[in-house]
Structures are given as structure tokens and as C-alpha cells.
Phi, psi and omega in degrees: 000139174094359180283172184238011185301330182295344183272348186265172179283320184197163175284335183279123183296329179292315179294319179297319178298316178296314179297319177298314181298316180292321177296316179299311179301314179299314180296310187287337175294339179266359180098000178275142176271117180278154177230124174272129181213159351257120184279114004214152178075031182274075187268335192253124179268315182277136175060031179281344179236148185302315184301319181295316181299321182297325180299333182257012176083011176271136180255087174248146185258353181210158177297148179298152180246129172270105182269110189229130179289162188299318181296314178298316179304314181285316186280328183257323187260319186282329185309306181300326178290326175296320176294325177296316179296316178298331178280354177087030180309140184282335181201159175228129179261130182284163178279157178276335183282170172269154173242118182051044176069020173229141179296146183298334181264003182270150172227169182263000000 
């Protein structure tokens, strides 16, 4: 419960990358700015933000973290976004969750 797999094109990152690229090209050929989302590791739908958890009586002090090793991050999660960038995507929306205990929009 609470997963987000139903929102994607496929479980295979290569197929997802191809589908993302073709969708982006199709949308942007009509003048629409496409957005690839959610970068990266946005696996959890429920209780991904502190406010939502509080509504259900859960006391969490920080957003959930998707802890993903480097190889998996690059081979499974990053691949479709790389294809989106190569296709000329107009924008990328970051994920709400943390990735390895750092926010996806955070940098060092």
C-alpha cells in the first residue's frame, strides 16, 4: 500500500526512458512544456511529508527517506531521467521524499 508504481510507464528503466522521451517529444512538438517527475526515488505516496502523517496521528519528525545504493540509483532510477534530458524536457520536478537521508532538491 502506498507505492507509486502504477504512475509509471514500466518497471524496466530502459522502457520507461524510451516512453518518457517519446512522450516528451510528442508533448513539446505541440508547444507544451513537458515536466519529468519526480526526480528521483519518489517511491512512497503515503506519509511522505510530515504534515500528512500528523493528520493520521503519526508522529514523524522528518520526511521519509528512500535509501538506495549508488548502483541501483544510477541503473534503475536515473536512466529514465537521463533519457528525458536527452529528449529536451522543459522541466524536472524533484521528489518530496529524501534520498539517502538528504532531500532530493538539496545539494552539498
